[in-house]
N, C-alpha and C positions, 0 to 999 in steps of 0.2 A: 837178692836172688842174681847170680849172675846168669848170662845170656852166651850161650855157646853159638859163635858163628864159625861155619865151616868156610875158608877161603880157597877160592881156586889159585891156580900158580901167579897170575898175573896180579891180583890183588895181594897176595902174600908180598911178593917182591916189591909193589910199591909202598905197601905199609910197614915194610921192614927196613926201607933202602936208606943207606946211609949219605947219600947225597941230599945237601939242603934245597936243591931245584928239582923237581921232577916234571916231566912231561908225558902225559899219556895219549896218544892216539890210537883209540880203541873203537873197535866196530859195536854197531848195537847187539846189544845181550852179552857183551863181554863182562858186566858188571860195575861200571863206572859208579852208578849211584850207590853201590856197597863201598866203593873206594872212598868217595866223598864222604859217605856215613861214617866209616871208619876214620879217616884223617881227623874229623871234625870231633870226634868221642875222643882220639889221642889227645888233640890239642885242650880239649876242655879238661880233661885229667891230668895233664903233664903241667898244665899252668893255669891255676885256679885263681879268680879275678883278673885274669890279662884279657886284652883287646884283640881281636882278629879281626882281618880284612874279607870279607865274602863277596865277592865281585862279578857282575855282569854286566853284559853288553848295555842294556837300556833298563831303566826301571819298570818298563813294560814287560820285559823278558823275566825278569825279577818275579812280578807278579804271577804272570801266566806259567812259565815253566819251571824255574829255578826254586821257588819256595815249596811246592808240590813234592819235586825230587830231593831237597833237603831232609823234610818230613820223613818220607819214605826210607831215607837212607839213616837217620838216625834213630828211627823205631826198630831198624835191623839189628842195632848194638843196643836195645834195650831202653833208649831215651825217647820220653813221651811229653808231646806236648801239653802244657797246662799241669804238668806234673814235675817232669824234671827241667822244664824250659817254659819260657811264654815268648812270643813273637810280637812285637810292634807293641809294646805297652809297660806302662810302669808298675803292673800288677805283679812283678816278680817282688818288688819290695813287702807289699802287703801280705805275700805268701809266706815271708820270711827267709826269701834267697838272699844270699850274701851279696854285698854291692863290689862292683870291679873297683880297681884301683884309682880309675878315671870314670866317674860316672857321665854319661851324654847329656847334654842339655835337652836334649829330645830323644825318646824312646821308639818314635813310630817305625823307624828300620833297624829295630836292634832286635837280634836273638840272645835271650837273658837266661842264663844256665842257672841252676840252684847253689853252686858252689862260687858264684860271682863272675864266671868268665861269660863273654859276650862276645858275638859276633855282629859288626856294623855291615850291613849290605850297602856296598858301594856300586851306584850306577855309573858307567863310563859317559853318559850322554848327561851328567849332572855334576858339573865339577863341584858343586858344593857337598855331595853326599859323602865325601871322606875328609872333610873339613875336620881339624882338629881331632884326627886319629893317630895315635902314636901305636901301630900294630905290632904284634910279637909274632905273626905269621900271616901268610895268603891262601886263600883256596878260591881257585876259579874253575867255572864249568862253562862248555862249548868255548874255549877259547880262540879257537880257529876264527869266529865270527866278530871277534873283539879288535879293536886297535890297538896295536902294538905300543904307538907314540901315548896315547892317553892311559894305556895300562901303565908306562914306568911313571908319567907325570902325575896322575890322579893316584895311584896306588903304592907302586913298588917303593916309591920314597918315603912310605909312612910306615916301612917295615923296620923301624929302626928302635923302637921301646927295649928298655933294659932293666933290669931287676936282679941281685945279685943271687937272689932265691932260685932264678931260672937259669944260670949259667951253664949249669950241667943238662939242661933240657935239650934232647936229641934233637926235638923241633923248633926250638927257638929262631927265630928268623926264616922257617921253612917257606918254601914256595909250591903250590901242587895246581897244575894246569891240565886239564882233561878237555879231549874234544874228539869227535869222529874226524875223519878225512874231509879237508875243507875241497868243496866243488868251484870255487870261485877264485878270483885274484887275488881277493882281500885275504884271504886266509894263508896264503904263500908263506908268511913270517912264520907260521907256526910250526910247518915242518921242517922248514930251515933251521929249526933248534936242535933237530937230527946230527947238523954239523957239528952245533956250538958244542954238543954232549960228547963228541967223539975228541973235542979237542981238550975239553975239560970234564974227564970222566970221573974224577975223584969230586967234582963238584956239581955236575949236573948229569941227569939221567933221562933219556928218551925211551919210552917204553911202546913197542907197537903190538898190537894183541887183537886178535879176534874172539868171536863168541865160543871159538872150538876149545878155548881155556875153559869154558863154563858149562859145558854141556851137563854136567851132573846136575843144575839147575834148570834145563832147559829141555823141551821135548826132542826124541831122537831124531824126529825128522825136521829139525828146527831150520838148516839151511835150505833144503828144498821148498819148505812150507813159506820162509820168508821170500825165497826168489820167484815164488808164484805171486805173492802180494806185489813185487814192485813191478812197474812197467818199464823200469830203464834199468839196461845192464851197466850202466855209467854210474847210475846213483846206487845199485845194487853192490857193485865192486867198491864204490868209494865207501860206502856208509856199513857195508856187511863185512868184508874182505880186506879193507884197509889199501885198496889198490888206487892210486891218486890218478884223478882225470888228466888226460893230455892238455897240455896250455895250447891255445889256438893261438898262433903266432901271426897268422894272416885273416882275421877274422873279418868281417863285414863292418864290425864297429872297432877297427883296429885302433883308434885313437881314445876310445874308452878307458879312463884311468882312474881306478878305484880311489886313489889317494887327491884326486881333484873333484871328481863328479859326484862322489856318494858323501851321504851326509845323514845325520839323525837329528830330531828337532819334536821332541814330545814334551807336554805338559806336566813336567814332573812335579812342580810346586804348587799346582794348582789340582786339576781333576785327577791325576794318577795317585800323587800320595793321598787324596781323600778317600780311597779305598784301602781299609785297613787290610796289614799285611795276612791277618790270621784268615781273612776271608778270601785270599788268593788261591783259587782251585783251580787255575787254567783257564778261566774265560777269557773270551776276546773281548776288545774294547770297539767304541765307535771314533768318529772324528773327534770328538771332543778331546783326544788325547795328544791331537796333532797341531803344533804349535805352527807348523809351516804353512796351515791352511788359512787363505786370507779371507774372513767371514763377508767380505763387501765384493767379492770377485766372483763371476761365473766358473764354472767347472769345465775343462775342455776335457772331453770325453771320445777317446778313439775305440774302436770297436774291430773285432777281425771275427768272422763267422766261419764256423767250420762245421763238418759232419759230425766229428767227434767231440770237439770242445768250442765253446764260444768264450773269447777273451776280451777284456777290457783294462785300458788305462787310462787313469784319472790326472790332469796337468792344469796349473796356472800359469799366467803370464803377466808379468810386472815388472815394471824397471829395467827392462832388458833381459830378464831372468826367466827362464821357462823351467818352472819346478814341477818334475813328475812325482806327484804325491802317493799315487795308490795305484797296485795291479789286482786286479781280479780275475776269475774265471771259474767256469762249471763245466763237466764233461758228462757226456752221455751216461746215463738214460736222462738226466736232465738237459731241458730244452732252454731255448733263449729265455724265455718267460723268467726262469729263476736264476740269471746273472743280475736282473734287476731286483726282483721280488725279494731274494734271499741275500744278495750281496750289495749293490750298490745302496739300494734305497734305504735296507736298515742302518747302513754304515754313516751314510750323510743325511741322514734324518734331520740332525742337527744344524747341519749348515745355512746360514741365516740367508744367503742369496740364491734361490730356487731357480738358478738358470744354467742351462747346459749348452754348451756348444759341440755339437754331434758330429763327429768326423766317422766314416767307414769306408771302405773299398765300393766296387760297383756291385759286388754280392749283395750288399744291403738294400739295392734296387730290386733285387728278385722278389718275387712273391711267393709267400708262405703256402703249404699245401692246403688246398680247399679254401681258398681266400683271394680278395682282390687287393688284399694289404700284402705289401713288402715286410722285409725284415725289419727295415727302417722304420715302417709306419707302426708296426706293432710294438717294437721299443719304445717309439715316441708316445705312443696312445699311453703306454704304461707308465711313464712317467708322468706326463699330463694329469692322467687319472689320480695322481699322488701329488699334486700341486706345483708342478715344477715346468716352467717355462723351456720349451726346447726349440732349437735353433738348429735345423736339420743341415747338414754340410756333407759334401763327398769331392772328393779328390777327381771324380770322373775316371776318365781313362788312366789306369795305373800307368805312373811315371816311369821313364827308364831307370834300371837299376843302378846304371854308372851315376846318374843323378844325383840319385839318392845318397849312394855311396860315399860322393864328393861333398854333398852338404853336410852329412852326419859328420864325416871325421873333420872338415873344414870347422864346423862349429865346435866340436871337441878339443881340436889342436889349437885354434887361433881366437881364442875369446877376446872379444872387443871388436872384431872383424865387422867392419861396414855391414849392415842388414842381417848379421848373424848374433843370435842371443847366446847368453851365458846358459848353460844347461846343467842341472843337478837333479839328482836322483835320489829320494827317499830310500836308504838300502834297507832298511828294516819293512818298510810297508810295501816295498817294491823286489823281494827277494827272488821272486821266481821269473819277472821281467828280466832283472840282471843277470841270472843264470841265462834265461835266454838270449839275451844279447851276447853275452860274454862266449858262448857255445855257438854263437851262429857264424857258419863260416861263408867265406866268397868261392867262386869258381867261375872257370872258364868252359862255356858251353858251346854247341853249335850255333846259339843263337847269341852268343856274345858273353859278357860279364853280368853275372848273375848274385844274389843272396841263395846259399845254398839252403833248398827248401825239402831235401830229403828227409830230414829229421819228421817232418810231418806225415810222412807214411810209414813211419819206422813203428815196429811191434814193440821194441824195447826201450825207445826214448819214450819219458812222460811227457805228455802233449803239453803241459805247463812250461815245458823247458824245451821244447821244439820252438820254431820259430815265430809261432803263431802270436805271443805276446809281444814280441819285437815287432811285428807287423802293426799290432794295435797302437805301438809307439808311433811308427812311421807315420802313419796317415795324418794326423792333425800336422805334426811338426814340419813335414814336406809341404802341405799345403798353405801355412802361415810363413813359410821363411824360405821357400824357392828362391825368391827375389834376391836373396844373399847372394845366390851363385853368380850373379852380375853386378853386385855391390850396391843393389838398391837397398835404401833404408825407409821404411814405412814405418808409421805408428800403429800400435794394435788398433785404435779407432780407426785409422784410415785404411788400413791392410785389407785388400780386396780379398775376400773369402768366396770361394767359388760357390756356387750352388747348382750343381748340375743334375736334372732328373732326366733318367734314362729311361726312355718308354720300352 
C-alpha cells in the first residue's frame, strides 16, 4: 500500500533539489524530520544494497535524539521498524532481508532495510565508527553543533562508493545537512555555507525556512504559542525565526576559542555501545559515559545561588589541566535541594572518589529561611547524607572584575604561562555554560570595569544562558589560580585554598 505524504514548499524544494549538496537552516516546526525521513526513503529506494552514512556529533546524541527522530521520519513515509528495517542487530538476515554489497563486520550501529540498503551510524567523537565505510550518500542532522573538520575527515571522504547500476541515480554521492540556527561560535561554519551556495549554485543549495512554510500541519497560533514557551527572545528568534544571534566581539571571556578549548570525550566503546540502538528512546545517561572523568580525583564544584535559578559547574584538575566536565541548573519553583537530589547526585552516583571541593560566592554563607543553616550548610548536608565528603570553600569577598577578566583571558590565551592551567570544556556536557560564557559581555560602569550582569534581570533571556553559570565557573577557578596573575606556580596539593566563614 502506497502512503501519501503532503510536503510543504521547503520540504518539496529540498527533496527535489538538483544540487548534490543541500544545507537546510530550518526553524523548529518547519519539518526537518520529514525532510530526513524523505531523503532516507529516497536513498533506500534509489540504491538497494547500498551503504549510506548517517552522522551525529556524538554517539550519545545519536542514542538520545537522532534515533527517535529517524524512526519518526521513516514512519511518515510508510517504513516501520522490525518490518521494513531493523536497528542495531543482525536480525535482518534472519527475516530474509537482502544483504548489502558490503556487509559490515558488526551490526550494532547499522540500520538494515529489507532491500539490502544500510545506514551506518557514524559519531564524530568516535573516529572508528565510520571505519571501512564506502558510502553512496551522507545524511546529517543538527549539523551546526558538529565539527566541520571531523565531518570532512571522518565522513565526507567515505562518500566515494561506485556501482555502474547507480550511475544515473540523482542522489548518488549526495549530502544533506540540516540544523536550526546556531547560537554559539562553534556553529558559525554552518551558516557560512550560505556564501558557498552563492558561489556554486549548481552544486550547493542553502535553504532557510521557518515553520511558516508548515502551517498546514501546525496549530494556527503556533508562533504565538511558542513565543510564550520561550523565555528568551534571542533563542526564540534563532530557533523559530532563523535570526542569527549577534556575535559578542568584546565579551568578558574574549579569548575563549571553540577550536582550542572545547572537546568531547565519551565512552563509546564501553558504556554507550552497550546500550542497544533499538532501546534508544531519548533517555539521558550518567557519568559512566564520561571518559574525561578521572575516578580517582575529587570533584571541584562551583555553585551560584539565585532567586530564580541555582547553577552548578563541575570540574577536575590534573597535570596542570583544568577540565570543566559538566554543568547543571534548576529553576523555580524547584529549590536548592533539587539541584543536588535531581541533578548532581544521580549523575555522579557511580563516581569512585566521593569527595567534593565546594566553592561558592558569599551568598552561600547566608542563612536559609527559618533555619540556622546557610545555603552551603544545607547543600553540604545533602551530599554528606549521600556518602560524599565535602570540603567547603569560598572566595569570601567577591574579587575585582578586572582581576577575573585578566586571569580568565590570560589562561585561555597564554597556555603554559607560569601559574596558569590549560583549560578545557566538555562542549556537550557544558552546552548551557558555553552559551552563558560566549554571550557574557563586558562593560564600563561608574564602578569601573564589570561583567555585564543585566542578563540576570532580563525577562526574555533564559536564565541558564544568562551569566549565572559563568559565575559558577568563575568561583573555583579564580580561587585556585589567582596566583597566576603574579606568576606564582603552586601544585594542587600545596595551593592555598581559602576557607572563609562569614558571620
